[in-house]
C-alpha positions as CSV (number, residue, x, y, z in Angstrom):
1,M,67.1,73.0,70.9
2,T,65.0,72.4,67.8
3,K,65.4,75.7,65.9
4,K,67.0,75.5,62.5
5,S,70.0,77.7,62.0
6,D,71.5,79.1,58.8
7,F,75.1,78.1,60.0
8,E,76.8,76.1,62.6
9,I,80.2,76.2,64.2
10,S,81.9,74.0,66.8
11,T,84.3,75.5,69.2
12,L,84.7,72.2,71.1
13,G,88.1,71.8,72.8
14,L,88.8,75.6,72.4
15,R,89.2,77.9,75.4
16,C,88.7,81.6,75.9
17,P,89.2,83.8,73.9
18,E,89.1,81.6,70.8
19,P,85.5,80.8,70.7
20,I,84.5,84.4,70.7
21,M,87.1,85.2,68.1
22,I,85.8,82.4,65.9
23,I,82.1,83.5,66.4
24,R,83.0,87.1,65.6
25,Q,84.8,86.1,62.4
26,K,81.9,83.9,61.3
27,I,79.2,86.6,62.0
28,R,81.1,89.2,60.0
29,K,80.7,87.1,56.9
30,M,76.9,86.5,57.6
31,K,74.0,88.6,56.4
32,N,71.7,90.5,58.8
33,G,68.9,88.2,60.0
34,E,70.8,85.0,59.5
35,T,71.4,82.6,62.4
36,L,74.4,80.8,63.8
37,M,74.3,77.7,66.1
38,V,77.4,77.5,68.3
39,Y,78.6,74.3,70.1
40,S,81.0,74.8,72.9
41,D,82.4,73.1,76.0
42,D,84.3,76.1,77.4
43,P,82.5,77.1,80.7
44,S,83.4,80.7,80.1
45,T,81.2,80.8,77.0
46,I,78.2,80.7,79.3
47,R,78.9,84.3,80.2
48,D,81.0,85.4,77.2
49,I,78.5,84.6,74.4
50,P,75.5,86.5,75.9
51,S,77.9,89.4,76.6
52,F,79.2,89.4,73.1
53,C,75.7,89.4,71.8
54,R,74.7,92.4,73.9
55,F,77.8,94.3,73.1
56,M,77.6,93.7,69.3
57,E,73.8,94.1,69.4
58,H,73.1,90.6,68.0
59,E,70.2,88.6,69.4
60,L,70.7,85.5,71.5
61,L,67.7,83.6,70.4
62,S,68.3,80.5,72.8
63,K,70.9,78.8,74.8
64,E,71.2,75.3,76.4
65,I,73.9,75.4,79.2
66,N,72.7,72.5,81.5
67,S,75.3,70.1,80.0
68,T,78.0,70.1,77.3
69,P,78.1,70.7,74.6
70,Y,76.6,74.1,75.3
71,K,74.4,75.4,72.5
72,F,73.8,78.9,71.6
73,L,71.6,80.3,68.7
74,I,72.6,83.8,67.6
75,K,70.8,86.0,65.2
76,K,72.8,88.6,63.4
77,K,71.4,92.2,63.7
């Protein structure tokens, strides 16, 4: 994943629901259009982060889930 993000957070070592809670807290402080790169090793984030983005109407620009750490690039709407 080569896209540059405005912010990065690591949720490595954390398990559901902590990664989503941390992502939500960070995105609340961001401006519309800014991007957030998330690093995770929790297998549940593979489904939770895309679901979070759909529910909250943010855009999941890209994801790498073939190996850990998983990487998700989210754009705040």
